[in-house]
N, C-alpha and C positions, 0 to 999 in steps of 0.2 A: 090499747095502751099497755105496755109491759115495762118491767123494771129496766131493761136494757135501753129502751128509748128514753126513759126518764134520766138515766145516767148520762146518755149522750146529750140530752138537752142541757143538763146541768153544766157539762163541760163547755158546750158552745156558749151558754149564757155567761159563764165566767170569763172566757177568753174574748167573747164577741168577735170571734174570728174562726171560720170553719177549718182552715188548714192547720192552725195551731191546736185546735181541739182534736182534730183527726190525728195529729202527731202524738198528743198526749194519750189518746185512746188506742193508738196503734191500729187504726182502721182506715180504709180507703176514703178519701174525701168525698167522692160522688155518693158512696153508700151512706155517709153521715148526713149529707145534704138531703137525700131522699127520706131518711128517718125523720129529720126535723119537719120536712114538708108534710109527711104522713101524720105526724103528731098534731101539727097545726090544723090539718083537715079534720082530724078526729075531734079536736076541741072546738072547731068552728070559728076560731079567731086567730089572726096572725100574732106570733110571739115576738117577732123581730121586725124592725123597719129595715128595708133593704135599699141601698143606694149603690148600684153597680155591684162590685164584689164586696163592698163593705156592708156589715150588718150591725144593728144596734138593738139591744133589748128594749122593747117598748113597755108601756104600762101594764099590758096584759101579761107579757112575759115576766116582768118583775114580780107581779102578784103570784103568778104560777110558780116561779122559782122559789119564793119564800115557803110555799107549801111543799114543794118537791124536796127541798133541802131538809125540812123537818121530817118528812116521811122517810127519806133515805137514811137520815141520822138515826131515827128510831130503829130501822131495820138493821143497821150496822151495830147499834148498841145491843140489840137482841142477839145477834150472831156472836158478839164478844161475850155476852153473859152466858150463853149456852156453852161456848168453848171453855169458859172458866169453870162452869159447873161440871163439865166432863173432865176437868183436870188436864186440859190440853196445853202442856208446857208451862214455862215460868211467867207467861204473860207479856204484855207490851205496854208502853206508854208513849204518847205523842205530845210534843210540846212546841209551841210557837213563841218566839221571842224576837225583840228588835236586835239584840246582840246576843250571840251564843256563848261568849266567853264566860259569862256569869253563871252558866249552868254546869260547868265542869265538876265542881265539888259535889253538888247534890246528886248528879248522875253517877259519880264514882261511888258514893255511899249507897245508892240504889243497887248498883251492880254487885257491890260487896254483900249486901243484904239479900239480894235475889239474883244469884248467878244465872247468866243466860237470858236475862230479861231483854226483850226487844225494845229498842229506843229509836224513835223517828223524830227528827228535829226540822223545824221550818224557821227560816229567818224571814221576818215579815213586818211591815209597818202596821199600825193599829187597825186600819180598815180591813186589811187582809186577815188579821188575827180574828176579828169579829166573824168574818166569813168562815174561817177554819173552824171556829168554835160552833157556829150555828149549824154547819154541815156535819159536825161530828168527826172531822178529819183529825182534830187534835183534842186531847183531854184537857189541856191547860194552855193558858197564855201567860207568859211572864212579861208584864207590860211596864214600861218606864214612864208612862203618862196615863191619865185616867182612861179606863176602858169600860165605860158604862153601856148598858143596853138592856132591853127587856129579857128577863130570864137569865141574867148573868150574876154570878156571885163572885165577890172579890175579897181578899184579905191583904192588908198592907204588910209587906215583908221588911222593908227598910226605907228610911227617909234620910237622904244625905244632902249636905250643902253643895250647891253649885257655885263655882268661883269664876272670876274673869282672869283669863290668861293673856298676857301681853308680851311682846318681844323684849328682850333685854335692851336697854337704852331708849325705850319708848318714854315720852314725857310723863306717862302715868306710872312708870316702873317704880318710882320712889314713894308712891302712895300706898297706904294700907287699905283705903276704901274709896269707892267712887260711885257717884250717882248715875243712873241711866241717862239722864238728860245731858250729862257731860260727854256721852258717847255718840251723840247725834251725827257727828261728821266722821266718825271712825269707820274703817272697813273691817269686815268680819269674815273669818273662816268658819264654816258651819257644815252641817249635814243637809241633805235634800229635804224639801218640804215633807212633812208628815212624821219625821223622826223627832224624838223628844227634845234634842238640843235645839233644833230649828223652831219647834213649837214654843219652847220656853223663851227663846230669844225674841220671837215675834210678839209673844204675849207681854213680856216686860216692856218692850218698846211701845206697843199699842196703848198701854196704860198711860203713857206720857204723850200720846198723840203722834208718835214717831214711827218710822219704818226703817229697820236696819239695812245697811248697805252691805250685802253679802257678795263678796268678790270671788269666793272659792267655795264650792259646795260638792259634796260627794257622799259615798256610803262607807268610806274607810275611816271610821272615827279614830282608830289608833294612829293615823298619820297626822291628826290635827295638831298635837304639840309641836311636831317638827316643822309643820307649815307655818305655825304662828312664830316659832323661834326663828324661822328664816325671814320674817318680816312681812309676810303676806297680809297679815291683819290680826285682829284680836279674836278671841273665841271664848265660849262658855265650856267649862270642863267640870266634871264632878270632883269633889275634894279627894275622893279615893285615888284619882289619877295623880294628884300631887304626892300622896303618900307612897304610891307605887313607884313613881319615878325617882323620888328622893333627891339626892344630890346630882342625879343625871338629868334633872329637868332642864329642858332648853328654854323655858319660859319663866316669867315672873308672875306670881299669883297675887290677886287682889280680891277683896270682898266687895260685893255689890250692895249698895244701900237700897234694897228693894225687898218688899215682902214676898213671901212664897218663892224665894229663889232657891229651890231645891229640886231634887229628883226623887220621886216616890216609886219604888219597885213593888209591884203588886202581883199576886197570883190570882188568876181569873179562871173560872170554869162555868160550864153551862149547868144551871140549876137542876134541870130535869134529866141530865145525862147519866148514863150508867158508867160508874167508875169501877174498873176491874181492881182486883187486889193489888196488882202492880201499880196502877194509877193511885190508889189510896195510899200505898207506901210512899210514892213520890210526894204526894201532898203532905203526908205526915213529916217526912224528912225536910221538905222545903219550909215547913212551918215550925220545925223544932227549934227551940231557943228563942222564939219570938216573945218579946215582952209586950203583951197586949195593952198594957197600961200606957207605955211610952211609944208603942208603934215602932220600936227599933229591933232589928234582928242582927245581932252581932255576928252570927255565923256567916251571913252573906258577905259582910265586910271582911271577915277573916278568911273567907274561902275554905272553911272547914266544917264538916258535918259529923254528928254523932249518930251512929246507927242504933 
């Protein structure tokens, strides 16, 4: 068993697809398949269930993957720590987030403070963020919904109200507030399952024993106001979107009579991970200005950071 075979296994386990893993690793597919077969023979158990050309990680493979990811993450942390000790360049930081637009300000401040710093970004849903953190691929996740798990640390950056957006001329457009039960027959524009807008919508409806009627779903949250304004349905939007759009808003904004109707932005990292000086600077800048008593971070709302 060697490190290369373990990295190959991790890639196949993540993709659960030999050709996609081979493409990521830039190796020949037959060579990758032989490596996995040799690894299984050495361990004495199959790591994947095979059905024709399809493979699925089985219970042995899932258990092995958890340990392999921890081991490789420790090795990668050690390499970064030694590189930092040797003074090898300005460092790097890797971050995962559901939406990347919110990272512009803090990354600009980081580059101003640490010129030449390397930055790697991943746009990912919560489950992928957990995997990226666990494997050490990222130093931090900026999550728009709770991202809990063993060995994870989190600090709340900002909490903002989420509002209901309706098309102009909609029967609800003249209201200031509306109850979730009044929306049972309405159609909604939302993101795909797993993203924070969809998770919040489904949670609010589930409390009332309802299921939202989603007629338009996608990953392009910035298009949501225009789609709602065109009459495709209603939607949940953070209050900051109303402030950003101002008089150009194509929708009418209402408040929902529902508890916990807000988005919480949190910074998450692995408790036992090595954080390079560059990563520590990112965390300090991301948390700067946080009012820990109220849990509000005005700098994230204003998109400005102080170095």
